[in-house]
C-alpha positions in Angstrom: 4.3 3.5 104.6 7.7 5.0 103.9 9.9 6.0 106.8 11.4 9.4 106.7 14.7 10.0 108.5 15.9 13.4 109.4 19.3 14.5 108.4 20.7 14.4 111.9 19.5 10.8 112.4 21.1 9.7 109.1 24.4 11.3 110.1 24.4 9.5 113.4 23.8 6.1 111.7 26.8 6.7 109.4 29.1 7.6 112.3 28.1 4.4 114.1 28.8 2.1 111.1 32.2 3.8 110.6 33.1 3.1 114.3 32.2 -0.5 114.2 33.0 -2.0 110.7 31.4 -5.4 109.9 33.4 -8.0 107.9 31.8 -11.2 106.4 33.7 -14.2 104.9 32.5 -17.0 102.6 34.9 -19.4 104.5 36.8 -19.0 107.7 39.5 -16.4 107.6 42.4 -18.8 108.1 41.6 -20.6 104.9 41.7 -17.4 102.7 44.6 -17.1 100.2 45.9 -13.9 98.9 46.5 -13.8 95.1 50.0 -12.4 95.6 50.9 -15.4 97.9 49.5 -17.9 95.3 51.5 -16.2 92.5 54.7 -16.5 94.5 54.1 -20.2 95.3 53.0 -21.3 91.8 54.4 -18.8 89.2 52.8 -18.8 85.7 55.0 -20.0 82.8 56.4 -17.4 80.6 54.7 -17.3 77.1 56.6 -19.1 74.4 58.3 -16.8 71.9 56.4 -16.4 68.6 57.9 -18.4 65.8 58.9 -16.4 62.8 56.7 -17.0 59.8 58.6 -18.4 56.8 59.0 -15.9 54.0 56.8 -16.7 51.0 58.5 -18.9 48.5 59.8 -17.0 45.6 59.2 -18.1 42.1 62.2 -19.9 40.7 62.8 -22.1 37.7 61.9 -25.3 39.6 59.4 -25.9 42.5 58.7 -29.0 44.6 55.4 -30.2 45.9 54.5 -33.2 48.1 51.4 -35.0 46.8 48.4 -35.3 49.1 45.4 -37.5 49.0 42.9 -36.3 46.4 45.5 -34.3 44.3 45.6 -34.3 40.6 48.1 -32.2 38.6 45.7 -29.5 37.4 44.3 -29.1 40.9 47.8 -28.6 42.2 48.8 -26.1 39.5 45.7 -24.0 40.0 45.8 -24.1 43.8 49.5 -23.8 44.5 50.7 -21.8 41.5 47.6 -20.1 40.0 47.9 -21.8 36.7 44.8 -22.7 34.7 43.8 -23.4 31.1 46.4 -23.5 28.4 49.2 -22.4 30.8 48.3 -25.3 33.1 48.3 -27.7 30.2 51.8 -26.6 29.1 53.2 -26.9 32.6 51.5 -30.3 33.1 53.4 -31.6 30.1 56.7 -30.4 31.6 55.7 -32.0 35.0 55.1 -35.3 33.3 58.4 -35.2 31.5 60.4 -34.0 34.5 59.0 -36.6 36.9 58.9 -39.5 34.3 55.2 -40.0 34.9 53.2 -42.4 32.7 49.9 -40.9 33.7 49.6 -37.4 35.3 46.1 -38.2 36.6 47.4 -40.8 38.9 49.8 -39.3 41.5 51.3 -41.3 44.3 50.3 -39.9 47.7 53.5 -38.8 49.6 55.7 -38.5 46.5 57.5 -35.3 45.8 56.9 -33.7 42.4 59.3 -31.4 40.6 57.3 -28.5 39.2 59.3 -26.8 36.4 58.0 -23.2 36.2 59.7 -20.4 34.3 58.8 -17.1 36.0 60.2 -15.1 33.1 58.0 -16.7 30.5 55.3 -14.5 29.1 51.9 -15.2 30.6 53.1 -17.4 33.5 51.5 -16.5 36.8 53.5 -15.8 40.0 53.8 -18.6 42.5 51.3 -18.1 45.3 51.2 -19.6 48.7 48.7 -22.3 49.6 46.7 -19.9 51.7 46.7 -17.3 48.9 45.5 -19.9 46.4 42.5 -20.8 48.5 41.4 -17.3 49.3 43.2 -14.5 47.3 42.8 -11.1 48.9 42.3 -8.2 46.6 42.9 -4.5 47.3 41.2 -3.3 50.4 38.8 -0.4 49.9 37.4 1.9 52.5 34.2 -0.1 52.7 36.1 -3.4 53.5 38.0 -6.2 51.8 37.0 -8.2 48.7 38.0 -11.9 48.4 38.6 -14.1 45.4 37.5 -17.8 45.7 39.2 -20.5 43.6 36.6 -23.1 42.5 37.8 -26.4 41.2 36.1 -29.6 40.1 36.0 -32.3 42.9 38.6 -35.1 42.8 37.6 -38.6 43.7 39.6 -40.2 46.5 38.5 -43.8 46.0 40.1 -46.2 43.5 38.3 -46.0 40.2 35.9 -48.9 39.4 35.9 -50.9 36.2 32.9 -48.9 35.0 34.5 -45.6 35.7 37.7 -46.7 33.8 35.6 -47.8 30.9 33.8 -44.4 31.0 37.0 -42.5 31.1 38.2 -44.4 28.0 34.9 -43.7 26.2 35.3 -39.9 27.0 38.9 -40.0 25.6 37.7 -41.8 22.5 34.9 -39.3 22.0 37.5 -36.4 22.2 39.5 -38.1 19.3 36.4 -39.0 17.2 34.6 -35.7 17.5 36.8 -33.7 15.2 35.9 -36.2 12.4 32.2 -35.4 12.9 32.7 -31.6 13.1 36.0 -30.9 11.2 37.5 -27.4 11.1 35.7 -26.4 14.3 37.1 -23.4 16.2 38.9 -24.0 19.4 36.7 -23.9 22.5 39.4 -24.4 25.2 38.7 -21.0 26.6 35.5 -22.3 28.0 37.4 -24.1 30.7 38.5 -21.0 32.5 36.3 -18.4 34.2 38.1 -15.5 36.0 36.2 -12.6 37.6 36.8 -10.2 40.4 35.1 -12.6 42.9 36.4 -16.0 41.9 38.5 -18.1 39.5 37.0 -21.3 38.0 39.1 -24.0 36.5 38.3 -27.5 35.2 40.6 -30.4 34.3 40.4 -30.6 30.5 41.0 -34.3 30.5 38.2 -35.1 33.0 35.8 -32.5 31.5 36.6 -32.1 27.8 35.0 -29.5 25.6 33.5 -30.5 22.3 32.4 -28.2 19.5 28.8 -28.1 18.2 27.7 -27.8 14.6 26.8 -24.1 14.9 30.1 -23.1 16.7 28.9 -23.6 20.2 30.4 -25.9 22.9 29.5 -29.0 24.8 31.0 -29.7 28.3 31.3 -33.4 28.9 30.5 -34.3 32.6 30.4 -38.1 32.1 30.5 -38.9 35.8 28.0 -36.3 36.8 30.4 -34.8 39.3 30.1 -31.1 38.5 28.4 -29.3 41.4 25.3 -27.3 40.6 27.1 -24.0 41.6 29.8 -24.7 38.9 27.1 -25.5 36.3 25.3 -22.2 37.1 28.5 -20.2 36.8 29.4 -21.8 33.4 25.9 -21.1 32.1 26.2 -17.6 33.4 29.3 -17.1 31.3 28.0 -18.9 28.2 24.2 -19.5 28.2 24.7 -21.5 24.9 27.0 -24.0 26.6 25.5 -27.5 26.7 26.5 -29.8 29.6 26.2 -33.6 28.9 26.1 -35.7 32.1 25.2 -39.1 30.5 27.3 -42.0 31.8 30.1 -42.9 29.3 30.2 -46.5 30.3 27.0 -46.9 28.2 28.5 -45.8 24.8 25.2 -45.9 22.9 23.4 -43.6 25.3 26.5 -41.5 25.8 26.9 -40.7 22.1 23.1 -40.2 21.7 23.3 -37.4 24.3 26.4 -35.9 22.6 24.7 -35.9 19.2 21.6 -34.4 20.7 23.6 -31.5 22.1 25.7 -31.0 18.9 22.8 -29.2 17.1 23.0 -31.3 13.9 20.1 -31.0 11.4 19.1 -34.6 12.3 20.5 -37.9 13.4 19.0 -41.4 13.2 19.8 -44.4 15.3 20.3 -48.0 14.0 20.6 -47.1 10.4 20.9 -49.7 7.7 22.1 -49.1 4.1 22.0 -51.8 1.3 24.1 -52.1 -1.8 23.3 -54.5 -4.7 20.2 -56.4 -5.7 20.4 -60.2 -5.7 23.7 -60.3 -3.8 22.9 -57.6 -1.2 25.6 -56.1 1.1 24.2 -54.3 4.2 26.1 -51.9 6.4 24.8 -51.1 9.9 25.6 -47.8 11.6 24.7 -46.9 15.2 23.9 -43.3 14.0 23.3 -41.6 10.7 24.0 -37.8 10.9 22.8 -35.1 8.5 24.5 -31.8 9.2 22.1 -29.7 7.1 18.8 -30.1 5.2 20.8 -30.5 2.0 23.1 -33.3 3.2 21.1 -36.0 1.5 20.9 -34.1 -1.7 24.6 -33.4 -1.7 25.5 -37.0 -0.6 27.1 -35.7 2.5 26.0 -38.2 5.1 28.1 -39.2 8.1 27.7 -42.7 9.7 28.9 -43.2 13.3 29.7 -46.7 14.4 30.6 -47.8 17.9 31.9 -51.3 17.4 32.9 -52.2 20.9 33.5 -55.9 20.9 32.6 -56.2 17.2 35.3 -56.1 14.6 36.2 -52.9 12.7 34.6 -52.3 9.3 36.7 -53.8 6.5 38.3 -51.2 4.3 36.5 -52.6 1.2 33.2 -51.5 2.8 34.6 -48.2 3.8 35.5 -47.5 0.2 32.1 -48.7 -0.9 30.4 -46.3 1.5 32.6 -43.4 0.4 31.8 -44.0 -3.2 28.1 -43.6 -2.4 28.4 -40.4 -0.4 28.7 -41.9 3.1 31.6 -40.9 5.4 32.2 -43.5 8.0 33.4 -42.5 11.5 34.3 -45.3 13.8 35.4 -45.6 17.4 38.3 -48.1 18.0 37.3 -51.7 18.1 38.3 -54.1 20.8 37.9 -57.2 18.5 40.5 -57.8 15.8 39.4 -59.0 12.4 40.1 -62.7 12.1 40.4 -64.5 8.8 39.1 -68.0 9.0 37.5 -69.8 11.9 37.7 -73.4 13.1 34.0 -74.0 12.5 34.5 -74.8 8.9 31.9 -72.7 7.1 31.6 -73.4 3.4 30.2 -71.4 0.5 29.4 -73.5 -2.5 28.8 -71.8 -5.9 26.8 -73.9 -8.4 26.6 -71.9 -11.6 25.6 -74.9 -13.7 22.0 -75.2 -15.0 21.9 -78.9 -15.8 19.8 -80.7 -13.2 22.2 -83.7 -13.0 25.2 -81.5 -12.3 23.2 -79.5 -9.7 22.2 -82.8 -8.0 25.8 -84.0 -7.9 26.9 -80.6 -6.5 24.3 -80.8 -3.8 25.4 -84.3 -2.8 29.1 -83.2 -2.8 28.3 -80.2 -0.7 26.5 -82.4 1.9 29.5 -84.8 1.9 27.4 -87.8 0.6 29.3 -90.5 -1.3 27.1 -92.0 -4.0 27.2 -94.7 -6.7 26.5 -93.5 -10.3 24.3 -95.3 -12.8 23.3 -98.3 -10.7 20.6 -100.7 -12.0 18.2 -101.8 -9.3 16.4 -105.2 -9.7 13.0 -104.7 -8.2 12.3 -108.5 -7.8 15.8 -109.6 -6.8 15.6 -112.2 -4.1 11.9 -113.1 -4.8 12.9 -116.2 -6.8 9.9 -115.8 -9.1 11.9 -115.9 -12.3 11.2 -112.2 -13.0 14.0 -109.6 -13.4 12.9 -106.0 -13.6 15.8 -103.5 -13.5 15.3 -99.7 -13.0 18.3 -97.4 -13.8 19.2 -95.2 -10.9 21.0 -92.0 -11.8 22.6 -91.9 -8.3 22.3 -94.3 -5.5 23.6 -94.0 -1.9 22.8 -95.2 1.6 22.7 -93.1 4.8 21.4 -93.7 8.3 20.2 -97.2 7.4 18.1 -95.9 4.4 18.5 -96.5 0.7 18.2 -93.5 -1.6 17.7 -93.4 -5.4 18.0 -90.3 -7.7 16.1 -91.3 -10.8 15.5 -89.3 -14.0 11.7 -89.6 -14.0 9.7 -86.9 -15.8 6.5 -87.2 -13.8 4.6 -89.2 -16.4 2.4 -92.3 -15.5 5.3 -94.7 -16.1 7.7 -92.8 -14.0 5.1 -92.5 -11.2 4.5 -96.3 -11.4 8.2 -97.1 -11.1 8.6 -94.7 -8.2 5.8 -96.5 -6.4 7.4 -99.9 -7.0 10.8 -98.6 -5.7 9.1 -97.0 -2.6 7.3 -100.4 -2.0 10.7 -102.2 -2.0 12.0 -99.8 0.7 13.8 -97.2 -1.5 13.5 -93.5 -1.0 13.1 -92.0 -4.5 14.1 -88.4 -5.5 12.9 -87.6 -9.0 15.3 -85.5 -11.1 13.5 -83.7 -13.9 14.7 -81.6 -16.8 13.2 -78.4 -15.5 14.7 -78.7 -12.0 17.0 -76.0 -10.7 18.8 -75.5 -7.4 15.7 -74.4 -5.6 13.5 -77.3 -6.6 16.2 -80.0 -6.3 17.4 -78.8 -2.9 13.8 -78.8 -1.6 13.3 -82.4 -2.8 16.6 -83.7 -1.6 16.6 -82.1 1.9 13.0 -83.1 2.4 13.8 -86.8 1.7 17.0 -86.6 3.9 15.1 -85.0 6.8 17.6 -82.2 6.8 16.4 -78.7 8.0 17.0 -76.2 5.3 15.1 -74.4 2.5 16.0 -72.3 -0.5 15.5 -68.6 -0.1 17.1 -65.3 0.9 19.8 -66.2 3.5 22.0 -64.1 5.8 25.5 -65.4 5.8 26.0 -64.0 9.3 24.3 -61.6 11.6 24.5 -58.0 10.5 24.0 -56.9 14.2 26.9 -59.0 15.4 29.4 -57.8 12.8 28.1 -54.4 11.9 27.7 -55.5 8.2 26.2 -58.4 6.4 25.6 -60.3 3.2 22.2 -61.6 2.1 21.7 -63.6 -1.1 19.5 -66.5 -2.5 20.6 -70.0 -1.7 20.3 -72.8 0.8 21.7 -72.6 4.3 22.4 -75.9 6.1 23.9 -76.5 9.5 26.7 -79.0 9.1 26.5 -81.8 11.8 30.3 -81.6 12.0 30.1 -77.9 12.9 29.8 -74.8 10.9 27.4 -73.8 8.2 27.0 -74.8 4.5 25.7 -72.2 2.1 24.9 -73.3 -1.4 24.0 -70.7 -4.1 23.4 -70.6 -7.8 24.2 -66.9 -8.1 27.5 -65.3 -9.0 29.4 -64.1 -6.0 31.2 -60.8 -6.6 34.7 -60.2 -5.3 33.5 -57.9 -2.4 31.2 -60.6 -1.1 34.0 -63.2 -1.5 36.3 -61.0 0.6 33.7 -60.5 3.3 32.8 -64.2 3.4 36.5 -65.1 3.9 36.7 -62.6 6.7 33.8 -64.4 8.4 35.2 -67.9 8.1 33.8 -69.2 4.8 35.8 -71.5 2.7 34.7 -71.1 -0.9 34.3 -73.8 -3.6 32.8 -73.7 -7.1 31.0 -76.9 -8.2 
């Protein structure tokens, strides 16, 4: 129940409190410290005077910059001096020359660079401070301030691996090879720069090159896959037709497959083979066949792209042969030099003769077999039975403890009987008949000698290892001393002779 106080009672209570004031302390009175006393005993230090901010560096003919970790020249020019695109490329060349740099992409941390900038040159941006390069303030409106962000591709800080170096080399090679695939293409360097009221986007043209497409578009090469999604979205916003290829360049076949797929050619085919000649067939292998339009085949306007790598470059004789038949060959640099002659001692024997005896002699010579000509063999020698039966041997030789006879038997009953008698006496007989040619004689001889080899279409070397090959009829034998022996009865044209020499074949005509 609330207590009601009259006015006179309330006034008496206030007079009583005023006459007897009550004071309470958190600690005893003797331990209290007055703020003024504390300030006199322990005065506060005077604030340090503010350092004067250095005046912004004015644009002069030459600037200096100390390299920090993660810097590359285009990043420095965009961030510190507001230079991008063609202007940055021009200044980068002067930086390389002024500082005697062998590679502008590899800057030594802590070194001081001389940046030659001509402020009076047309189109050269004014020097901006580091803070202004990061966030450039625009004019302030009544509603607030707008800011401009400078976006740049990230720079790796770790030492590049062997795979990344190989990829960088492949990207550089593609930049040099591409104009041969799409000649007279318009310049697309402007695609590297993107400047708006909100941000400025700049890409290193060496790390992210721009390639033209067949229909006049552009391909941005992001071989390491380092472009952030935001940057990709901004680039697509500026140019929806821009293709970005992020295939790893250290796998050249897959890398070029991705580039060709983005180039908008009419068609391209992988692992293409084209043959020239009939009996003596020359084959050229290309990693890609490119048709730029649906009429390319009709107009004999076909481009072949080869990526030799460790294979030798295509001989000029084959390049001329391709050009004469409507094929333009584009080839990346090869890391394997063309070597004439090899220590394995390959031999190409031509046997143009049709006489069976001459062919037999050429086969024995090609195999390195020494023989005795026109030897008479006495079937009953040593039997002491008073009978002497001599059989004429066209060629006789001994090898691996066996005795061999080449006899001119025609397959009649008498020849078969003499063959059986010779075989019974331990001779291995090879019948040489008038209708024999290289195919039949080589099959007989190699079969009796237990040598692996048979007449037929032979590849002188692997087309996939060299990028080109030769295939022709003959006999291919592995020489026990090393190397290969190829024997043919067909005429070898000069182009095949040249290619065979490049692949280590010594050539002889029997």
